[in-house]
PDB file with one MODEL, atoms N, CA, C and O in Angstrom:
MODEL        1
ATOM      1  N   UNK A   1      48.027 -62.213-133.947  1.00  0.00           N
ATOM      2  CA  UNK A   1      46.625 -62.531-134.163  1.00  0.00           C
ATOM      3  C   UNK A   1      46.366 -63.974-134.617  1.00  0.00           C
ATOM      4  O   UNK A   1      45.407 -64.657-134.258  1.00  0.00           O
ATOM      5  N   UNK A   2      47.347 -64.347-135.454  1.00  0.00           N
ATOM      6  CA  UNK A   2      47.218 -65.766-136.006  1.00  0.00           C
ATOM      7  C   UNK A   2      47.461 -66.787-134.897  1.00  0.00           C
ATOM      8  O   UNK A   2      46.840 -67.848-134.819  1.00  0.00           O
ATOM      9  N   UNK A   3      48.362 -66.412-134.085  1.00  0.00           N
ATOM     10  CA  UNK A   3      48.674 -67.211-132.888  1.00  0.00           C
ATOM     11  C   UNK A   3      47.347 -67.406-131.853  1.00  0.00           C
ATOM     12  O   UNK A   3      47.031 -68.430-131.247  1.00  0.00           O
ATOM     13  N   UNK A   4      46.792 -66.317-131.849  1.00  0.00           N
ATOM     14  CA  UNK A   4      45.414 -66.293-130.999  1.00  0.00           C
ATOM     15  C   UNK A   4      44.468 -67.295-131.646  1.00  0.00           C
ATOM     16  O   UNK A   4      43.903 -68.165-130.983  1.00  0.00           O
ATOM     17  N   UNK A   5      44.299 -67.140-133.057  1.00  0.00           N
ATOM     18  CA  UNK A   5      43.389 -68.052-133.761  1.00  0.00           C
ATOM     19  C   UNK A   5      43.801 -69.409-133.628  1.00  0.00           C
ATOM     20  O   UNK A   5      42.937 -70.275-133.484  1.00  0.00           O
ATOM     21  N   UNK A   6      45.049 -69.716-133.659  1.00  0.00           N
ATOM     22  CA  UNK A   6      45.536 -71.220-133.383  1.00  0.00           C
ATOM     23  C   UNK A   6      45.223 -71.705-132.092  1.00  0.00           C
ATOM     24  O   UNK A   6      44.829 -72.858-131.921  1.00  0.00           O
ATOM     25  N   UNK A   7      45.380 -70.867-131.146  1.00  0.00           N
ATOM     26  CA  UNK A   7      45.167 -71.245-129.740  1.00  0.00           C
ATOM     27  C   UNK A   7      43.696 -71.496-129.463  1.00  0.00           C
ATOM     28  O   UNK A   7      43.330 -72.438-128.760  1.00  0.00           O
ATOM     29  N   UNK A   8      42.871 -70.644-130.023  1.00  0.00           N
ATOM     30  CA  UNK A   8      41.414 -70.794-129.999  1.00  0.00           C
ATOM     31  C   UNK A   8      41.009 -72.128-130.677  1.00  0.00           C
ATOM     32  O   UNK A   8      40.245 -72.897-130.092  1.00  0.00           O
ATOM     33  N   UNK A   9      41.498 -72.406-131.876  1.00  0.00           N
ATOM     34  CA  UNK A   9      41.091 -73.674-132.488  1.00  0.00           C
ATOM     35  C   UNK A   9      41.502 -74.819-131.718  1.00  0.00           C
ATOM     36  O   UNK A   9      40.799 -75.829-131.725  1.00  0.00           O
ATOM     37  N   UNK A  10      42.714 -74.756-130.965  1.00  0.00           N
ATOM     38  CA  UNK A  10      43.181 -75.858-130.156  1.00  0.00           C
ATOM     39  C   UNK A  10      42.365 -75.964-128.782  1.00  0.00           C
ATOM     40  O   UNK A  10      42.164 -77.005-128.156  1.00  0.00           O
ATOM     41  N   UNK A  11      42.004 -74.888-128.494  1.00  0.00           N
ATOM     42  CA  UNK A  11      41.196 -74.791-127.262  1.00  0.00           C
ATOM     43  C   UNK A  11      39.712 -75.405-127.419  1.00  0.00           C
ATOM     44  O   UNK A  11      39.154 -76.120-126.587  1.00  0.00           O
ATOM     45  N   UNK A  12      39.195 -74.986-128.638  1.00  0.00           N
ATOM     46  CA  UNK A  12      37.850 -75.414-128.935  1.00  0.00           C
ATOM     47  C   UNK A  12      37.842 -76.735-129.716  1.00  0.00           C
ATOM     48  O   UNK A  12      36.794 -77.347-129.919  1.00  0.00           O
ATOM     49  N   UNK A  13      39.014 -77.148-130.139  1.00  0.00           N
ATOM     50  CA  UNK A  13      39.205 -78.412-130.896  1.00  0.00           C
ATOM     51  C   UNK A  13      38.174 -78.526-131.992  1.00  0.00           C
ATOM     52  O   UNK A  13      37.345 -79.437-132.009  1.00  0.00           O
ATOM     53  N   UNK A  14      38.242 -77.639-132.846  1.00  0.00           N
ATOM     54  CA  UNK A  14      37.272 -77.509-133.997  1.00  0.00           C
ATOM     55  C   UNK A  14      37.589 -78.548-135.117  1.00  0.00           C
ATOM     56  O   UNK A  14      36.688 -79.045-135.793  1.00  0.00           O
ATOM     57  N   UNK A  15      38.843 -78.841-135.275  1.00  0.00           N
ATOM     58  CA  UNK A  15      39.140 -79.694-136.473  1.00  0.00           C
ATOM     59  C   UNK A  15      38.523 -81.041-136.350  1.00  0.00           C
ATOM     60  O   UNK A  15      37.958 -81.522-137.332  1.00  0.00           O
ATOM     61  N   UNK A  16      38.589 -81.741-135.140  1.00  0.00           N
ATOM     62  CA  UNK A  16      37.974 -83.124-135.146  1.00  0.00           C
ATOM     63  C   UNK A  16      36.456 -82.969-135.369  1.00  0.00           C
ATOM     64  O   UNK A  16      35.851 -83.830-136.006  1.00  0.00           O
ATOM     65  N   UNK A  17      35.856 -81.942-134.882  1.00  0.00           N
ATOM     66  CA  UNK A  17      34.447 -81.664-135.024  1.00  0.00           C
ATOM     67  C   UNK A  17      34.239 -81.539-136.616  1.00  0.00           C
ATOM     68  O   UNK A  17      33.325 -82.216-137.086  1.00  0.00           O
ATOM     69  N   UNK A  18      34.911 -80.829-137.391  1.00  0.00           N
ATOM     70  CA  UNK A  18      34.681 -80.721-138.665  1.00  0.00           C
ATOM     71  C   UNK A  18      34.866 -82.153-139.363  1.00  0.00           C
ATOM     72  O   UNK A  18      34.047 -82.571-140.181  1.00  0.00           O
ATOM     73  N   UNK A  19      35.867 -82.785-139.026  1.00  0.00           N
ATOM     74  CA  UNK A  19      36.103 -84.186-139.550  1.00  0.00           C
ATOM     75  C   UNK A  19      34.976 -85.100-139.216  1.00  0.00           C
ATOM     76  O   UNK A  19      34.500 -85.845-140.072  1.00  0.00           O
ATOM     77  N   UNK A  20      34.535 -85.061-137.977  1.00  0.00           N
ATOM     78  CA  UNK A  20      33.426 -85.887-137.680  1.00  0.00           C
ATOM     79  C   UNK A  20      32.105 -85.596-138.385  1.00  0.00           C
ATOM     80  O   UNK A  20      31.371 -86.552-138.637  1.00  0.00           O
ATOM     81  N   UNK A  21      31.751 -84.411-138.713  1.00  0.00           N
ATOM     82  CA  UNK A  21      30.669 -83.945-139.360  1.00  0.00           C
ATOM     83  C   UNK A  21      30.821 -84.399-140.831  1.00  0.00           C
ATOM     84  O   UNK A  21      29.826 -84.808-141.429  1.00  0.00           O
ATOM     85  N   UNK A  22      32.074 -84.340-141.458  1.00  0.00           N
ATOM     86  CA  UNK A  22      32.290 -84.711-142.719  1.00  0.00           C
ATOM     87  C   UNK A  22      32.116 -86.269-142.851  1.00  0.00           C
ATOM     88  O   UNK A  22      31.455 -86.800-143.744  1.00  0.00           O
ATOM     89  N   UNK A  23      32.725 -86.876-141.950  1.00  0.00           N
ATOM     90  CA  UNK A  23      32.612 -88.352-141.944  1.00  0.00           C
ATOM     91  C   UNK A  23      31.127 -88.819-141.736  1.00  0.00           C
ATOM     92  O   UNK A  23      30.729 -89.828-142.318  1.00  0.00           O
ATOM     93  N   UNK A  24      30.403 -88.180-141.012  1.00  0.00           N
ATOM     94  CA  UNK A  24      28.955 -88.616-140.896  1.00  0.00           C
ATOM     95  C   UNK A  24      28.163 -88.373-142.149  1.00  0.00           C
ATOM     96  O   UNK A  24      27.271 -89.132-142.528  1.00  0.00           O
ATOM     97  N   UNK A  25      28.544 -87.247-142.790  1.00  0.00           N
ATOM     98  CA  UNK A  25      28.045 -86.928-144.059  1.00  0.00           C
ATOM     99  C   UNK A  25      28.351 -87.971-145.165  1.00  0.00           C
ATOM    100  O   UNK A  25      27.499 -88.419-145.933  1.00  0.00           O
ATOM    101  N   UNK A  26      29.679 -88.311-145.158  1.00  0.00           N
ATOM    102  CA  UNK A  26      30.125 -89.339-145.985  1.00  0.00           C
ATOM    103  C   UNK A  26      29.457 -90.648-145.759  1.00  0.00           C
ATOM    104  O   UNK A  26      29.069 -91.291-146.734  1.00  0.00           O
ATOM    105  N   UNK A  27      29.303 -91.067-144.614  1.00  0.00           N
ATOM    106  CA  UNK A  27      28.599 -92.351-144.271  1.00  0.00           C
ATOM    107  C   UNK A  27      27.193 -92.260-144.698  1.00  0.00           C
ATOM    108  O   UNK A  27      26.683 -93.193-145.317  1.00  0.00           O
ATOM    109  N   UNK A  28      26.500 -91.136-144.390  1.00  0.00           N
ATOM    110  CA  UNK A  28      25.004 -91.036-144.885  1.00  0.00           C
ATOM    111  C   UNK A  28      24.915 -91.174-146.400  1.00  0.00           C
ATOM    112  O   UNK A  28      24.068 -91.897-146.926  1.00  0.00           O
ATOM    113  N   UNK A  29      25.820 -90.456-147.101  1.00  0.00           N
ATOM    114  CA  UNK A  29      25.877 -90.679-148.583  1.00  0.00           C
ATOM    115  C   UNK A  29      26.097 -92.100-149.007  1.00  0.00           C
ATOM    116  O   UNK A  29      25.465 -92.622-149.924  1.00  0.00           O
ATOM    117  N   UNK A  30      27.037 -92.712-148.288  1.00  0.00           N
ATOM    118  CA  UNK A  30      27.368 -94.025-148.560  1.00  0.00           C
ATOM    119  C   UNK A  30      26.086 -95.000-148.391  1.00  0.00           C
ATOM    120  O   UNK A  30      25.725 -95.818-149.237  1.00  0.00           O
ATOM    121  N   UNK A  31      25.535 -94.790-147.282  1.00  0.00           N
ATOM    122  CA  UNK A  31      24.248 -95.624-146.918  1.00  0.00           C
ATOM    123  C   UNK A  31      23.098 -95.299-147.975  1.00  0.00           C
ATOM    124  O   UNK A  31      22.265 -96.154-148.272  1.00  0.00           O
ATOM    125  N   UNK A  32      23.095 -94.125-148.481  1.00  0.00           N
ATOM    126  CA  UNK A  32      22.047 -93.637-149.348  1.00  0.00           C
ATOM    127  C   UNK A  32      22.325 -94.527-150.791  1.00  0.00           C
ATOM    128  O   UNK A  32      21.433 -95.062-151.448  1.00  0.00           O
ATOM    129  N   UNK A  33      23.544 -94.543-151.060  1.00  0.00           N
ATOM    130  CA  UNK A  33      24.015 -95.303-152.297  1.00  0.00           C
ATOM    131  C   UNK A  33      23.767 -96.704-152.222  1.00  0.00           C
ATOM    132  O   UNK A  33      23.225 -97.328-153.134  1.00  0.00           O
ATOM    133  N   UNK A  34      24.190 -97.259-151.045  1.00  0.00           N
ATOM    134  CA  UNK A  34      23.873 -98.703-150.760  1.00  0.00           C
ATOM    135  C   UNK A  34      22.369 -99.044-150.811  1.00  0.00           C
ATOM    136  O   UNK A  34      21.982-100.098-151.316  1.00  0.00           O
ATOM    137  N   UNK A  35      21.478 -98.080-150.246  1.00  0.00           N
ATOM    138  CA  UNK A  35      20.033 -98.333-150.308  1.00  0.00           C
ATOM    139  C   UNK A  35      19.590 -98.360-151.761  1.00  0.00           C
ATOM    140  O   UNK A  35      18.773 -99.208-152.120  1.00  0.00           O
ATOM    141  N   UNK A  36      20.052 -97.540-152.552  1.00  0.00           N
ATOM    142  CA  UNK A  36      19.609 -97.559-154.065  1.00  0.00           C
ATOM    143  C   UNK A  36      20.111 -98.744-154.674  1.00  0.00           C
ATOM    144  O   UNK A  36      19.379 -99.313-155.484  1.00  0.00           O
ATOM    145  N   UNK A  37      21.305 -99.240-154.406  1.00  0.00           N
ATOM    146  CA  UNK A  37      21.815-100.559-155.009  1.00  0.00           C
ATOM    147  C   UNK A  37      20.885-101.648-154.545  1.00  0.00           C
ATOM    148  O   UNK A  37      20.405-102.479-155.315  1.00  0.00           O
ATOM    149  N   UNK A  38      20.638-101.601-153.159  1.00  0.00           N
ATOM    150  CA  UNK A  38      19.731-102.856-152.611  1.00  0.00           C
ATOM    151  C   UNK A  38      18.466-102.742-153.166  1.00  0.00           C
ATOM    152  O   UNK A  38      17.820-103.779-153.316  1.00  0.00           O
ATOM    153  N   UNK A  39      17.953-101.596-153.524  1.00  0.00           N
ATOM    154  CA  UNK A  39      16.617-101.490-154.071  1.00  0.00           C
ATOM    155  C   UNK A  39      16.633-102.009-155.517  1.00  0.00           C
ATOM    156  O   UNK A  39      15.649-102.607-155.952  1.00  0.00           O
ATOM    157  N   UNK A  40      17.693-101.802-156.252  1.00  0.00           N
ATOM    158  CA  UNK A  40      17.785-102.304-157.541  1.00  0.00           C
ATOM    159  C   UNK A  40      18.013-103.777-157.630  1.00  0.00           C
ATOM    160  O   UNK A  40      17.298-104.477-158.347  1.00  0.00           O
ATOM    161  N   UNK A  41      19.010-104.270-156.906  1.00  0.00           N
ATOM    162  CA  UNK A  41      19.415-105.649-156.823  1.00  0.00           C
ATOM    163  C   UNK A  41      18.626-106.647-155.915  1.00  0.00           C
ATOM    164  O   UNK A  41      18.765-107.868-155.986  1.00  0.00           O
ATOM    165  N   UNK A  42      17.839-106.044-155.109  1.00  0.00           N
ATOM    166  CA  UNK A  42      17.082-106.904-154.082  1.00  0.00           C
ATOM    167  C   UNK A  42      18.052-107.022-152.855  1.00  0.00           C
ATOM    168  O   UNK A  42      19.274-107.077-152.992  1.00  0.00           O
ATOM    169  N   UNK A  43      17.421-107.055-151.667  1.00  0.00           N
ATOM    170  CA  UNK A  43      18.208-106.999-150.432  1.00  0.00           C
ATOM    171  C   UNK A  43      19.231-108.248-150.361  1.00  0.00           C
ATOM    172  O   UNK A  43      20.436-108.136-150.132  1.00  0.00           O
ATOM    173  N   UNK A  44      18.541-109.458-150.599  1.00  0.00           N
ATOM    174  CA  UNK A  44      19.438-110.514-150.358  1.00  0.00           C
ATOM    175  C   UNK A  44      20.680-110.659-151.398  1.00  0.00           C
ATOM    176  O   UNK A  44      21.786-111.065-151.041  1.00  0.00           O
ATOM    177  N   UNK A  45      20.373-110.292-152.675  1.00  0.00           N
ATOM    178  CA  UNK A  45      21.507-110.184-153.663  1.00  0.00           C
ATOM    179  C   UNK A  45      22.449-109.172-153.327  1.00  0.00           C
ATOM    180  O   UNK A  45      23.652-109.430-153.378  1.00  0.00           O
ATOM    181  N   UNK A  46      22.032-108.041-152.987  1.00  0.00           N
ATOM    182  CA  UNK A  46      22.807-106.895-152.533  1.00  0.00           C
ATOM    183  C   UNK A  46      23.821-107.365-151.327  1.00  0.00           C
ATOM    184  O   UNK A  46      25.035-107.162-151.368  1.00  0.00           O
ATOM    185  N   UNK A  47      23.175-107.989-150.306  1.00  0.00           N
ATOM    186  CA  UNK A  47      23.920-108.492-149.243  1.00  0.00           C
ATOM    187  C   UNK A  47      25.031-109.396-149.523  1.00  0.00           C
ATOM    188  O   UNK A  47      26.119-109.330-148.950  1.00  0.00           O
ATOM    189  N   UNK A  48      24.697-110.297-150.483  1.00  0.00           N
ATOM    190  CA  UNK A  48      25.772-111.342-150.937  1.00  0.00           C
ATOM    191  C   UNK A  48      26.879-110.641-151.673  1.00  0.00           C
ATOM    192  O   UNK A  48      28.055-110.894-151.412  1.00  0.00           O
ATOM    193  N   UNK A  49      26.504-109.704-152.652  1.00  0.00           N
ATOM    194  CA  UNK A  49      27.480-109.057-153.473  1.00  0.00           C
ATOM    195  C   UNK A  49      28.378-108.044-152.786  1.00  0.00           C
ATOM    196  O   UNK A  49      29.589-108.024-153.002  1.00  0.00           O
ATOM    197  N   UNK A  50      27.785-107.220-151.972  1.00  0.00           N
ATOM    198  CA  UNK A  50      28.601-106.041-151.424  1.00  0.00           C
ATOM    199  C   UNK A  50      29.001-106.347-150.011  1.00  0.00           C
ATOM    200  O   UNK A  50      29.885-105.625-149.549  1.00  0.00           O
ATOM    201  N   UNK A  51      28.545-107.217-149.298  1.00  0.00           N
ATOM    202  CA  UNK A  51      28.890-107.618-147.902  1.00  0.00           C
ATOM    203  C   UNK A  51      29.044-106.393-147.070  1.00  0.00           C
ATOM    204  O   UNK A  51      30.171-106.037-146.725  1.00  0.00           O
ATOM    205  N   UNK A  52      28.016-105.749-146.737  1.00  0.00           N
ATOM    206  CA  UNK A  52      28.035-104.483-146.053  1.00  0.00           C
ATOM    207  C   UNK A  52      28.498-104.796-144.473  1.00  0.00           C
ATOM    208  O   UNK A  52      28.475-105.926-143.984  1.00  0.00           O
ATOM    209  N   UNK A  53      28.899-103.655-143.806  1.00  0.00           N
ATOM    210  CA  UNK A  53      29.074-103.727-142.422  1.00  0.00           C
ATOM    211  C   UNK A  53      27.729-103.806-141.662  1.00  0.00           C
ATOM    212  O   UNK A  53      26.693-103.438-142.216  1.00  0.00           O
ATOM    213  N   UNK A  54      27.737-104.237-140.521  1.00  0.00           N
ATOM    214  CA  UNK A  54      26.461-104.565-139.748  1.00  0.00           C
ATOM    215  C   UNK A  54      25.586-103.225-139.691  1.00  0.00           C
ATOM    216  O   UNK A  54      24.361-103.282-139.790  1.00  0.00           O
ATOM    217  N   UNK A  55      26.260-102.039-139.529  1.00  0.00           N
ATOM    218  CA  UNK A  55      25.577-100.849-139.288  1.00  0.00           C
ATOM    219  C   UNK A  55      24.835-100.490-140.572  1.00  0.00           C
ATOM    220  O   UNK A  55      23.629-100.244-140.554  1.00  0.00           O
ATOM    221  N   UNK A  56      25.562-100.464-141.681  1.00  0.00           N
ATOM    222  CA  UNK A  56      24.920-100.227-143.012  1.00  0.00           C
ATOM    223  C   UNK A  56      23.755-101.281-143.296  1.00  0.00           C
ATOM    224  O   UNK A  56      22.697-100.913-143.806  1.00  0.00           O
ATOM    225  N   UNK A  57      23.956-102.383-143.003  1.00  0.00           N
ATOM    226  CA  UNK A  57      22.978-103.433-143.252  1.00  0.00           C
ATOM    227  C   UNK A  57      21.767-103.206-142.508  1.00  0.00           C
ATOM    228  O   UNK A  57      20.659-103.417-143.001  1.00  0.00           O
ATOM    229  N   UNK A  58      21.972-102.714-141.144  1.00  0.00           N
ATOM    230  CA  UNK A  58      20.699-102.488-140.338  1.00  0.00           C
ATOM    231  C   UNK A  58      20.072-101.256-140.894  1.00  0.00           C
ATOM    232  O   UNK A  58      18.846-101.304-140.998  1.00  0.00           O
ATOM    233  N   UNK A  59      20.634-100.229-141.248  1.00  0.00           N
ATOM    234  CA  UNK A  59      20.043 -98.963-141.657  1.00  0.00           C
ATOM    235  C   UNK A  59      19.291 -99.316-142.949  1.00  0.00           C
ATOM    236  O   UNK A  59      18.127 -98.947-143.103  1.00  0.00           O
ATOM    237  N   UNK A  60      19.926-100.004-143.845  1.00  0.00           N
ATOM    238  CA  UNK A  60      19.308-100.332-145.173  1.00  0.00           C
ATOM    239  C   UNK A  60      17.994-101.191-144.847  1.00  0.00           C
ATOM    240  O   UNK A  60      16.931-100.948-145.418  1.00  0.00           O
ATOM    241  N   UNK A  61      18.130-102.206-143.900  1.00  0.00           N
ATOM    242  CA  UNK A  61      16.927-102.929-143.619  1.00  0.00           C
ATOM    243  C   UNK A  61      15.929-102.066-143.058  1.00  0.00           C
ATOM    244  O   UNK A  61      14.761-102.258-143.394  1.00  0.00           O
ATOM    245  N   UNK A  62      16.226-101.082-142.201  1.00  0.00           N
ATOM    246  CA  UNK A  62      15.202-100.178-141.601  1.00  0.00           C
ATOM    247  C   UNK A  62      14.509 -99.356-142.758  1.00  0.00           C
ATOM    248  O   UNK A  62      13.288 -99.194-142.774  1.00  0.00           O
ATOM    249  N   UNK A  63      15.353 -98.845-143.728  1.00  0.00           N
ATOM    250  CA  UNK A  63      14.898 -98.071-144.751  1.00  0.00           C
ATOM    251  C   UNK A  63      13.847 -98.915-145.668  1.00  0.00           C
ATOM    252  O   UNK A  63      12.837 -98.389-146.135  1.00  0.00           O
ATOM    253  N   UNK A  64      14.174-100.197-145.863  1.00  0.00           N
ATOM    254  CA  UNK A  64      13.205-100.971-146.418  1.00  0.00           C
ATOM    255  C   UNK A  64      11.966-101.238-145.667  1.00  0.00           C
ATOM    256  O   UNK A  64      10.894-101.339-146.262  1.00  0.00           O
ATOM    257  N   UNK A  65      12.061-101.359-144.366  1.00  0.00           N
ATOM    258  CA  UNK A  65      10.815-101.448-143.629  1.00  0.00           C
ATOM    259  C   UNK A  65      10.000-100.134-143.716  1.00  0.00           C
ATOM    260  O   UNK A  65       8.772-100.155-143.802  1.00  0.00           O
ATOM    261  N   UNK A  66      10.680 -99.059-143.692  1.00  0.00           N
ATOM    262  CA  UNK A  66       9.902 -97.801-143.795  1.00  0.00           C
ATOM    263  C   UNK A  66       9.249 -97.593-145.114  1.00  0.00           C
ATOM    264  O   UNK A  66       8.142 -97.068-145.232  1.00  0.00           O
ATOM    265  N   UNK A  67       9.989 -98.031-146.120  1.00  0.00           N
ATOM    266  CA  UNK A  67       9.499 -97.944-147.513  1.00  0.00           C
ATOM    267  C   UNK A  67       8.342 -98.848-147.670  1.00  0.00           C
ATOM    268  O   UNK A  67       7.355 -98.489-148.312  1.00  0.00           O
ATOM    269  N   UNK A  68       8.427-100.017-147.103  1.00  0.00           N
ATOM    270  CA  UNK A  68       7.230-101.011-147.236  1.00  0.00           C
ATOM    271  C   UNK A  68       6.032-100.637-146.468  1.00  0.00           C
ATOM    272  O   UNK A  68       4.897-100.906-146.863  1.00  0.00           O
ATOM    273  N   UNK A  69       6.280-100.030-145.395  1.00  0.00           N
ATOM    274  CA  UNK A  69       5.033 -99.434-144.481  1.00  0.00           C
ATOM    275  C   UNK A  69       4.398 -98.259-145.120  1.00  0.00           C
ATOM    276  O   UNK A  69       3.194 -98.038-144.991  1.00  0.00           O
ATOM    277  N   UNK A  70       5.298 -97.402-145.900  1.00  0.00           N
ATOM    278  CA  UNK A  70       4.687 -96.247-146.660  1.00  0.00           C
ATOM    279  C   UNK A  70       3.937 -96.659-147.742  1.00  0.00           C
ATOM    280  O   UNK A  70       2.892 -96.056-147.987  1.00  0.00           O
ATOM    281  N   UNK A  71       4.347 -97.731-148.541  1.00  0.00           N
ATOM    282  CA  UNK A  71       3.589 -98.295-149.630  1.00  0.00           C
ATOM    283  C   UNK A  71       2.347 -98.862-149.257  1.00  0.00           C
ATOM    284  O   UNK A  71       1.384 -98.785-150.020  1.00  0.00           O
ATOM    285  N   UNK A  72       2.265 -99.503-148.006  1.00  0.00           N
ATOM    286  CA  UNK A  72       1.079-100.192-147.568  1.00  0.00           C
ATOM    287  C   UNK A  72       0.086 -99.132-147.065  1.00  0.00           C
ATOM    288  O   UNK A  72      -1.126 -99.343-147.089  1.00  0.00           O
ATOM    289  N   UNK A  73       0.602 -98.033-146.628  1.00  0.00           N
ATOM    290  CA  UNK A  73      -0.403 -96.922-146.060  1.00  0.00           C
ATOM    291  C   UNK A  73      -1.054 -96.093-147.287  1.00  0.00           C
ATOM    292  O   UNK A  73      -2.144 -95.531-147.183  1.00  0.00           O
ATOM    293  N   UNK A  74      -0.357 -96.079-148.327  1.00  0.00           N
ATOM    294  CA  UNK A  74      -0.904 -95.314-149.523  1.00  0.00           C
ATOM    295  C   UNK A  74      -2.138 -96.047-150.095  1.00  0.00           C
ATOM    296  O   UNK A  74      -2.073 -97.265-150.257  1.00  0.00           O
ATOM    297  N   UNK A  75      -3.142 -95.436-150.374  1.00  0.00           N
ATOM    298  CA  UNK A  75      -4.206 -95.968-151.108  1.00  0.00           C
ATOM    299  C   UNK A  75      -3.870 -96.317-152.532  1.00  0.00           C
ATOM    300  O   UNK A  75      -3.053 -95.634-153.150  1.00  0.00           O
ATOM    301  N   UNK A  76      -4.463 -97.346-153.072  1.00  0.00           N
ATOM    302  CA  UNK A  76      -4.051 -97.729-154.404  1.00  0.00           C
ATOM    303  C   UNK A  76      -5.045 -97.299-155.503  1.00  0.00           C
ATOM    304  O   UNK A  76      -4.814 -97.564-156.683  1.00  0.00           O
TER     305      UNK A  76
ENDMDL
END
């Protein structure tokens, strides 16, 4: 039975999928953390201090744009 389970795991290749989902979740949490830091420090200061990779920088930039648009859309 154990051998059958191992063969099935190998056939379906489930382990890399689990790792990939975990790494995406980790990356999402890291981006969320970086966005909060950038909100606190300001985007330019955050970029100087933390030197993010281009993907993180672009996502944080997009989150700032979404946040700015949402604030403009709300009545004061």
